[in-house]
N, C-alpha and C positions, 0 to 999 in steps of 0.2 A: 397269272396270280403271283404275287410276291410274298414269299413266307420268310419269316424270321426263325431262325433254327439255333438253339444253344448247342454248340459244337465243341465244348471244352475237351470232350474225349477224342477229338481229332487234332488237338493243340498239343502234340507229343512227338516224341521221336518214332514210336512204333505204335500202330493201330491194333488194339486188342479188344476182345469182349464187346463192350457196349459201343466201341468205336466202329465195329463191323457194322453193326446196325445203323448207326448214323451215316456211315459212308455209303451204305447200299441205298438208303432213301435217295441220296443225292445221285448216285450212279444210274438208278433206275428211272429217274424222272426225265420227262421230255421237255420240248421247247415251250410247252404251255405253263411251266413253273419256273420262277427265278428264286433265288435263295440268298438271304442275307445271313451270314454265319457269324454268330457271336461267341467269343472265347476270350479267356482273361490272362494267359500266361505269355508275356512278351519275349521270354526266353527261348521258346520253342516255335517251329513252324506250324501253320494250320495245314493239315494234310486233306486236300479236297480235290475233286475234279477240276481240270482246268477249263476255262470257258467264260463267256460274258455272263452266263447265268448264275455265277457263283462269286459272292462278293464277301471276302473275308473281313472281319471286323473284330480285331484283337485289342482289347483296351483294359487297362488297370482301373481299378476304383478302391478308394481308401476303405478300410474297415472289413477286409475279407475275413478276419477272424470272427466277425459277427454277421457274416454271409451278406454283407451290404452290397457287393457286386451283384448277387442274385436278386436281393430284395429291393434295391434302390437303383443302382447302376444300370442294370438291365432294363427295367421298365422305362427309366428316363430315356435311355437311348433308343429302345424300340419304338416308344411312343412319339418320337419325333420323326419316324420314317414312314414312308408310304407303304406300309405292310397291311397285308389282308389279315394276318394272324401271326401269333407267336407260338412256336412248338418247343416246349421245354422238354428234353429228351432224356433226362437223367434222374427222374423221379422225385424232383423237387420243383417248386415253381414260386414266383413272387406272390405275395399276398395283394399288393397293388397291381392291377391288370388293366392299363389303359387300352390295350388291344385285346381282342378275343384270344383266349390261351388255351392251347391243348397241352396236355402233359402225358408223357408215357411213364407210367407207374410199374415198374418191372416186378416188383414184388413188395411185400411189407417188412423185410429184414431190417431196414433201416430204422423202422419204428420199434421193432422188438429188441433189437441189439444195441440201441442207442446208449451212449456213455450216460451214467447217472450223475449228471452236473445239472445245476440249475439253468444254465444256458441251453443245454440240449434237451432238457425236459420241456423248456418254454418252446424251442424251436420246433421239435418232433411231435410234441403233444398238443401244442396250441397253434403255432403260426402255420405249418404246413397243412393239418387238417382243415383249417379255416380257408387256405388257399385253395385246396381241392374243391371245397364246396362252391367256390366262385368260378372255377374252371368251366369253360365252354364244353369241353370234352376231355374224358380220360381214356387213355388207351393202355391196356395191359397185354402181357405176351403169351399167357396161358390160361386154360380154364382153372387150373390150380391157383393162381395169382388172383384170378377174378373172385374165386371163393373166398380168399384171405381178405381181400379188399372189401367185399360186401359184408363180411362178418363184423368189420370195423365200421364202415359207412355205408349202411344199405341204401341211404338216400342217393347214392351216386348211381345206382342201377340204371336209370334212364339215360345217363350221359356216359356209360361205360362200354367199351367195345373191346373184345378180344381179337387181336391180330398176331399171329404166330409169326416168329422170326422165320428166315430162310437160311440157306447155305450157299456158299460161293458155287457158281456154275461149275467152276474147275473140279469140284469133287464129283461131278457127274460125267466127267470126261477122262480119257487116259492121262496119266501123269505127265507133266512137262519138265518136271525137275527131278533131282535126285536128292537123297539124304546128304547133308553137308559131309565132305570128305573127312574132316576131323572127327566127326561123330561116327561115320562108317568105319573108319580105321579102329576106333576104340571098340567098336562092336565086333569086329573081325567076323568070324563065321557064326558066332553064337546066336542062338535063337534068343528073341527079346519080346518083352511086352512093354506097352507104353502106359504111363500115368499121366493124366490131365488134371490140372487144378492148382498147381503151385503150393505154397506153404499155408494158405488160409486154414484154420483149424477145421472148418466144417467140410472141407475138401478131403481130408483124411488121408495125407500122405503116409502117416504112422501106420494106417491100416493097409495100404498098398505094400508097405514094406513087410507087414506080418505075413500077407499072402505070399509074397515072393519067397520069404524065409521058410514057409511051410511046403513049398513045392518039392517033389522027390528029386527033381533035375537041378542039381547044384551049379550047372553051368548056365541056367538061364539068367538073363540080364534084364534090368529094367531101365527104360529111358523115361526120365522125369522132365515134364515140360511145365512152363508156367512160372518159373523162378527168376527173379531179377538177380543180378550180380551178387548182391549181399546175401539174398536169402539162398542162393546156391552154394555159397561159401559156408554159411552157417549149418545148412542141412548136410553138407558133405562131411563136416567135422563130427557132426551128431550121429552119423551112421553106425549102427551096430557093428562090431568087429567081424562078425560072420558075413556081413553083406559088402564090406569094403571091397572094391573092384568089380562088384556086380551091378552097381547102381551108377547110371551115367546122367549127367544133368545137361539137357540141350539148352543152348543159348536161343535168342529169338529165332523162330522158324517162320517163314512166309508160308501162306496157305499152300502153295505148291509143294514146298519142302515137307510140311507137315502131312499133306496127301501121301508123298512118298514114303515117309516114316511109317504112317499107318499101314500101307499096302504091303510091306515087308514084315510087319509085326505078327507074332502068334496071336496076340490079343490086346485089348485096350482095358485097363482097369479104371473105372469112373466111380470111386467109392463115396461121392459127395452126399451129404445128408440133406441138401435142399439146393434147388436151383429155380429161378423164376423161368429160365429156359436153358436147357443143357445143349449147346451147340455139338460138344464132342459126341454125345450120344447119336446124333445124325450123321456128322461128318464121318466117323469112324465106320459106320454101316455102309454110307455111300462109297467109301474108300474100299470095301469088301473085306473088313476085318471084324471078327466077333468082338463085342464090346459087353462088359459085365458091370452091371449096376443094380441099385435097388429102386423099386418103382415108388419113389418118395417124391411128393410134390409134383412139378411138372413133368418129372421123368416118366411117370406112368402114362403120359401122353406121347412118348417118343420109343414105343416098343415096336421095333421093325424085325425082319427076318434073322438079323444077326445078332440080336439082343438075347442075352441071358440075364434073367431076373433072380436075385438072391436076397435073403433077409439081410438087412444092414449089418447086423452084429454076429452073424453065424459064420465063423472063420471057416469052419469045415465045409460049408456050402461053396464059399468063395474059392477055397482051394480045389475043391471038386470041379467047380465051373472053369476055373483056369486050366486045370488039367484036361478036361474035356474039350476045350477050345484048342489046345496045343495038339491033341491027338485026332482032331477033325481031319478027315481024308481031304485030299486036294479036290476029289470030285465033288463031295458034299460042300466043301466051302465054296467053290465056284458056282454051284447051283444056288446057295443062299445069297452069294454076293449078286447075282443076277437079279434075284427078287428084291434084294435090298436097294439096288440101284433104282429100280422102278418105284418102290416105296418112298425113297428119299427124294425123288423127283417131285413129289407133292409139296415139298418145302422149298419153294422157289422165291427169291427176294421180289421177282417181278409181281407175284400175286400179293405179297405182303405190302408192296408200294402201292399197289392198285387199291388196296383197302384203305391205306392211309390217305390216299387222294380222296376217296369218297368222304372220309371225315373231314378233311381240309374243306372240300366244297361245301358240305354241310354247314360247317361252322362259319365260313365266309359268307354264305347267303343268309344267314340269320339277321 
């Protein structure tokens, strides 16, 4: 079976977030599936597994401002190829569908937070909902996202399947890398916590800073991950005076390096207000570190042995939870870490891919 796959999230210098999902679909597949990978940015490589089963197709199409690559260029190109189906992986899909089309709708944030312009209202309120109704199948990544989708479009229920993401197998194995030297040297011997999420407002970096500032141990440091170069510089300049020198910004970390950073941390702060699927909540627990978050959206589905749940806006609760994680005895942490490894093993990409393959076969046989 040959499948067309929108792989723009792999058409980049570094694979992050959604790119992990797409890359793992490719990695987990076997010889029974070949992939035609569509992307649009000729300035960057398309990062994909090597082999005859993977055909990169990076092409430009005029009118990207009006999303014509997605709405016209993609279906034109895909429709001319001997593909069994097209999988649009990034939450949007063309209205014109010359091939059976599967879409992964990660969440409904794009519809709720769209800019209030005539073009965006037309695109998110008219074009994409109409395209969803034509899709052969819709995949989403959590029960929470499923509820949000069906609240908007209940008619999608017969064609909607929940398939959870997985985590890198490396998180279930002993670390193979170390924290980068430059970061390790900056940390010295200080205890530290990790913040995941970058500068996006709903990820709440500002809240993580408040939790850090409220800790009784003034030597505790915070390592912030997910910031690009410009965002790192802006956030560093904006740090409160009392936190200068206590907050470090990590550059891009591989999964192996992130696993090492987790493993030596006192805790992970994950104060996000909404996630379609929260990778760090599972990754941190798999790496054996306590993670503190609020059970909002899909995060309520990711509560394992090393999770501490706190109300989103209760600073005293966050402060106490972090203090408790820091004071957790080595024996108690090791016991919870062993249980967390077993729990996290339930989130394997191999199982996620198997369920995707079931959807592909169902769609291709119609």
